[in-house]
C-alpha positions as CSV (number, residue, x, y, z in Angstrom):
1,M,20.1,-32.8,-86.8
2,R,22.1,-29.6,-86.7
3,V,21.7,-27.8,-90.0
4,A,22.9,-24.6,-91.5
5,F,20.5,-23.4,-94.2
6,L,21.9,-20.8,-96.6
7,G,19.6,-18.8,-98.8
8,L,16.1,-17.7,-97.8
9,G,14.6,-16.9,-101.2
10,I,11.2,-18.0,-102.5
11,M,12.0,-21.6,-102.0
12,G,14.7,-21.6,-99.3
13,R,12.7,-19.7,-96.8
14,E,9.9,-22.3,-96.8
15,M,12.3,-25.2,-96.8
16,A,14.2,-23.9,-93.8
17,A,10.9,-23.2,-91.9
18,N,9.9,-26.8,-92.5
19,L,13.2,-28.1,-91.1
20,V,12.5,-26.1,-87.9
21,K,8.9,-27.4,-87.8
22,A,10.3,-31.0,-88.0
23,G,12.4,-30.4,-84.9
24,H,15.9,-29.8,-86.4
25,E,18.3,-27.3,-85.0
26,V,18.6,-24.8,-87.8
27,A,20.9,-21.8,-88.3
28,V,20.1,-19.6,-91.3
29,W,21.9,-17.0,-93.4
30,N,20.7,-14.9,-96.3
31,R,22.7,-12.6,-98.6
32,T,20.1,-9.8,-98.0
33,P,19.9,-9.2,-94.2
34,G,16.7,-9.1,-92.3
35,R,15.1,-12.4,-93.4
36,V,14.5,-14.5,-90.3
37,I,12.9,-17.9,-89.6
38,E,11.0,-18.3,-86.4
39,G,12.8,-20.9,-84.2
40,A,16.1,-20.7,-86.2
41,R,19.3,-19.0,-85.3
42,S,20.2,-16.2,-87.7
43,A,23.9,-15.9,-88.6
44,A,25.8,-12.9,-90.1
45,T,27.9,-15.0,-92.5
46,P,27.8,-18.4,-94.1
47,A,30.8,-19.4,-92.1
48,A,29.1,-18.5,-88.8
49,A,26.0,-20.4,-89.8
50,A,28.0,-23.5,-90.7
51,S,30.1,-23.5,-87.5
52,G,29.4,-26.7,-85.5
53,V,26.7,-28.2,-87.8
54,E,26.4,-31.6,-89.3
55,V,24.8,-30.5,-92.6
56,V,25.1,-27.3,-94.7
57,W,22.1,-26.9,-97.0
58,M,22.4,-24.3,-99.8
59,C,19.6,-22.8,-101.9
60,V,21.0,-19.8,-103.7
61,A,20.6,-18.1,-107.1
62,D,23.3,-19.5,-109.4
63,T,26.7,-21.1,-109.8
64,K,28.6,-18.0,-108.8
65,A,26.6,-17.6,-105.6
66,V,27.2,-21.2,-104.6
67,E,31.0,-20.7,-105.2
68,E,30.9,-17.6,-103.0
69,V,29.0,-19.3,-100.2
70,L,31.4,-22.2,-100.3
71,F,34.8,-20.5,-100.9
72,G,34.4,-16.7,-100.6
73,A,35.9,-14.6,-97.9
74,Q,33.0,-15.3,-95.5
75,G,32.2,-18.7,-97.0
76,I,31.8,-22.0,-95.2
77,E,35.2,-23.5,-96.2
78,S,36.7,-22.2,-92.9
79,S,34.0,-24.0,-90.9
80,L,34.2,-27.3,-92.6
81,A,35.1,-30.4,-90.6
82,E,35.6,-34.0,-91.6
83,G,32.4,-35.9,-91.7
84,M,30.2,-32.9,-92.5
85,T,27.8,-33.0,-95.5
86,I,27.0,-30.2,-97.9
87,V,23.8,-30.3,-99.8
88,D,23.1,-28.0,-102.7
89,S,19.4,-27.4,-103.8
90,S,20.4,-24.5,-106.0
91,T,20.2,-25.2,-109.8
92,I,23.8,-24.8,-111.1
93,S,26.3,-26.1,-113.5
94,P,26.9,-29.9,-113.3
95,S,30.6,-29.5,-114.2
96,A,31.0,-26.8,-111.5
97,T,29.3,-29.1,-109.0
98,R,31.9,-31.8,-109.6
99,Q,34.7,-29.3,-109.0
100,F,33.1,-28.1,-105.8
101,A,32.6,-31.7,-104.6
102,E,36.2,-32.6,-105.3
103,R,37.5,-29.6,-103.5
104,V,35.6,-30.1,-100.2
105,G,36.1,-33.9,-100.5
106,K,39.8,-33.3,-99.8
107,R,38.6,-32.1,-96.4
108,G,36.7,-35.3,-95.8
109,V,33.3,-33.5,-96.5
110,H,30.5,-35.2,-98.4
111,Y,28.8,-33.3,-101.2
112,V,25.3,-34.0,-102.5
113,D,23.5,-32.1,-105.2
114,A,19.7,-32.1,-104.7
115,P,17.9,-29.6,-106.8
116,M,14.1,-29.8,-106.5
117,T,10.8,-29.1,-108.3
118,G,7.4,-28.2,-106.9
119,S,7.4,-24.5,-107.0
120,K,6.6,-22.1,-104.1
121,A,3.4,-24.1,-103.1
122,G,5.4,-27.3,-102.8
123,A,8.0,-25.6,-100.7
124,Q,5.4,-24.3,-98.3
125,A,3.6,-27.6,-98.0
126,G,6.7,-29.7,-97.7
127,T,5.9,-31.7,-100.8
128,L,8.9,-30.9,-103.0
129,T,10.3,-33.5,-105.4
130,F,14.1,-33.8,-105.2
131,M,16.5,-35.2,-107.9
132,I,19.7,-36.2,-106.1
133,G,23.3,-36.9,-107.0
134,G,25.8,-38.3,-104.5
135,D,26.9,-41.3,-102.5
136,E,23.9,-43.5,-101.7
137,G,24.8,-44.0,-98.0
138,T,25.3,-40.2,-97.5
139,I,21.9,-39.6,-99.1
140,E,20.2,-42.1,-96.8
141,S,21.7,-40.4,-93.8
142,L,19.9,-37.2,-94.9
143,N,16.5,-38.8,-95.1
144,P,15.1,-37.0,-92.0
145,L,15.9,-33.7,-93.7
146,F,14.6,-34.7,-97.1
147,T,11.3,-35.9,-95.7
148,A,10.8,-32.7,-93.8
149,M,10.8,-30.8,-97.0
150,G,9.6,-33.2,-99.7
151,K,7.5,-36.1,-100.7
152,Q,9.4,-37.7,-103.5
153,F,13.1,-38.4,-103.9
154,F,15.0,-39.7,-106.9
155,R,18.7,-40.7,-106.7
156,M,19.9,-40.0,-110.2
157,G,23.5,-41.3,-109.8
158,E,26.8,-39.9,-108.6
159,T,27.5,-36.2,-107.6
160,S,26.4,-33.8,-110.4
161,K,23.7,-36.1,-111.8
162,G,21.0,-34.3,-109.8
163,Q,22.0,-31.0,-111.4
164,A,22.2,-32.6,-114.9
165,T,18.7,-34.1,-114.4
166,K,17.3,-30.7,-113.2
167,L,18.5,-29.0,-116.3
168,A,16.9,-31.7,-118.5
169,M,13.6,-31.2,-116.5
170,N,13.6,-27.5,-116.8
171,L,14.4,-27.7,-120.5
172,Q,11.1,-29.6,-120.9
173,I,9.1,-27.2,-118.7
174,A,10.4,-24.2,-120.7
175,L,9.5,-25.8,-124.0
176,I,6.1,-27.1,-122.9
177,Y,5.0,-23.8,-121.4
178,E,6.2,-21.9,-124.5
179,G,4.2,-24.2,-126.7
180,F,1.1,-23.5,-124.5
181,A,1.7,-19.7,-124.6
182,E,2.2,-19.7,-128.4
183,A,-1.0,-21.8,-128.8
184,L,-3.0,-19.4,-126.7
185,T,-1.7,-16.4,-128.6
186,L,-2.5,-17.9,-132.0
187,A,-5.9,-19.0,-130.9
188,T,-6.7,-15.6,-129.6
189,K,-5.5,-13.9,-132.8
190,L,-7.8,-16.3,-134.7
191,G,-10.8,-15.5,-132.6
192,V,-10.9,-18.7,-130.4
193,D,-12.2,-18.4,-126.9
194,T,-9.2,-19.6,-125.0
195,A,-11.2,-20.2,-121.8
196,A,-13.3,-22.7,-123.8
197,M,-10.2,-24.2,-125.2
198,L,-8.7,-25.2,-121.8
199,P,-11.1,-28.1,-121.2
200,L,-10.2,-29.5,-124.6
201,I,-6.5,-29.3,-123.8
202,Q,-7.1,-31.1,-120.5
203,A,-9.2,-33.8,-122.2
204,S,-6.6,-34.5,-124.9
205,M,-3.1,-35.8,-125.3
206,V,-1.8,-32.2,-125.1
207,R,-2.5,-32.2,-121.4
208,S,0.6,-31.8,-119.2
209,G,1.4,-31.0,-115.6
210,V,3.0,-27.7,-116.7
211,V,-0.3,-26.6,-118.4
212,D,-2.4,-27.8,-115.5
213,Y,-0.4,-25.7,-113.0
214,K,0.2,-22.6,-115.1
215,A,-3.2,-22.2,-116.9
216,P,-5.1,-20.9,-113.9
217,F,-2.5,-18.2,-113.3
218,V,-2.4,-17.3,-116.9
219,M,-6.1,-17.0,-117.3
220,K,-6.2,-14.7,-114.2
221,R,-3.2,-12.8,-115.7
222,D,-1.3,-13.4,-112.5
223,F,2.4,-13.3,-113.3
224,S,3.6,-12.9,-109.7
225,P,6.7,-15.0,-109.3
226,N,6.3,-18.6,-108.4
227,F,9.4,-19.3,-110.5
228,P,10.9,-15.9,-111.6
229,L,11.6,-15.6,-115.3
230,R,15.2,-14.5,-114.6
231,L,15.9,-17.9,-112.8
232,M,14.3,-19.9,-115.6
233,H,16.4,-17.9,-118.1
234,K,19.5,-18.8,-116.0
235,D,18.6,-22.5,-116.1
236,I,18.1,-22.4,-119.9
237,R,21.5,-20.9,-120.3
238,L,23.0,-23.6,-118.0
239,A,21.3,-26.3,-120.1
240,L,22.7,-24.8,-123.3
241,D,26.2,-24.5,-121.7
242,A,26.0,-28.2,-120.6
243,A,24.9,-29.1,-124.1
244,R,27.9,-27.3,-125.7
245,E,30.2,-29.1,-123.2
246,A,28.7,-32.4,-124.2
247,R,28.5,-31.6,-128.0
248,V,24.7,-31.8,-128.0
249,K,22.5,-29.6,-130.2
250,L,19.3,-28.1,-128.6
251,P,17.8,-26.0,-131.4
252,A,14.4,-25.6,-129.8
253,L,15.8,-24.4,-126.5
254,E,18.1,-22.0,-128.3
255,T,15.0,-20.3,-129.9
256,V,13.2,-20.2,-126.5
257,E,16.3,-18.6,-124.9
258,E,16.0,-15.8,-127.4
259,I,12.5,-15.1,-126.2
260,Y,13.7,-15.1,-122.6
261,E,16.5,-12.7,-123.6
262,V,14.0,-10.2,-125.1
263,A,11.5,-10.7,-122.2
264,A,14.3,-9.9,-119.7
265,E,15.3,-6.8,-121.7
266,D,11.6,-5.8,-121.6
267,G,11.6,-5.8,-117.8
268,K,9.9,-9.1,-117.2
269,G,12.8,-10.7,-115.3
270,D,11.2,-10.6,-111.8
271,L,7.8,-11.8,-113.0
272,D,7.0,-15.5,-113.3
273,Y,8.4,-17.2,-116.4
274,A,4.8,-17.5,-117.6
275,A,5.1,-13.8,-118.4
276,T,6.8,-14.7,-121.7
277,L,3.2,-14.9,-122.9
278,T,3.0,-11.1,-122.6
279,L,5.8,-10.8,-125.1
280,L,4.1,-13.0,-127.6
281,E,0.9,-11.0,-127.1
282,K,2.8,-7.8,-127.7
283,W,4.2,-9.1,-131.0
284,A,0.7,-10.4,-132.1
285,G,-1.2,-7.3,-130.9
286,V,-3.6,-9.4,-128.8
287,E,-4.3,-10.2,-125.2
288,V,-5.3,-13.7,-124.0
289,K,-8.6,-13.3,-122.0
290,G,-9.6,-15.3,-119.0
291,A,-13.1,-16.6,-118.2
292,S,-13.9,-13.4,-116.2
293,A,-12.5,-11.0,-118.8
């Protein structure tokens, strides 16, 4: 298929590369020039990338970035043609997603929201899990692209329901990890060997995929960004915004958002979100030690 892939960040770069490997004709654009994908055509603007393609796939930072890519001065709106499909794998506002879909729909363009999970390693391996909102027939037509980048695909309902699901998923990730980080900090303060504690966590009902994935990085004190703190903070704010729109109270997430706010002010925004641990350590006056420490 002829695809324009817009956004070559931590996830997007690997996703676009996997589309090329699968034999698709790919044009790429990135806001910061200089990022290229071997075998793909590089374009100077989103509009240029989208010219003549069947599918435009976006993976950019936030709602504002998606709006700019779609409708900005150099956006893809001028390149849209009836029958094209736009897929958004960014994590953005569900209500904005509905507005964007309605606007391009007037041009006969299909809109699918398909945020994903699986982190950098999943993007590299082509094993991402997508949560998808949109017309079922349109989604089925995208199967060759989804299978090039992922291994599991869940249609959550109409357009915007993929985004709504992603916010609910990241809410859980943020809370589960924060519980783990707080437990490690308290255990360390009380003199517990946290490396010895990990097998107990994994053998008990406390075990979770979040802890399984993050624990090795934490114990090595590797906070390089698989999922940058600033992006998780953005997703937490999106979840809180959606909750206010729906008149839902999320008191635990509100508290965690305050921790992210302070961590961002402390210069942790470009580290992995696991770096919230370092803020807890700072407040407690301890440092969690790994097995080799």
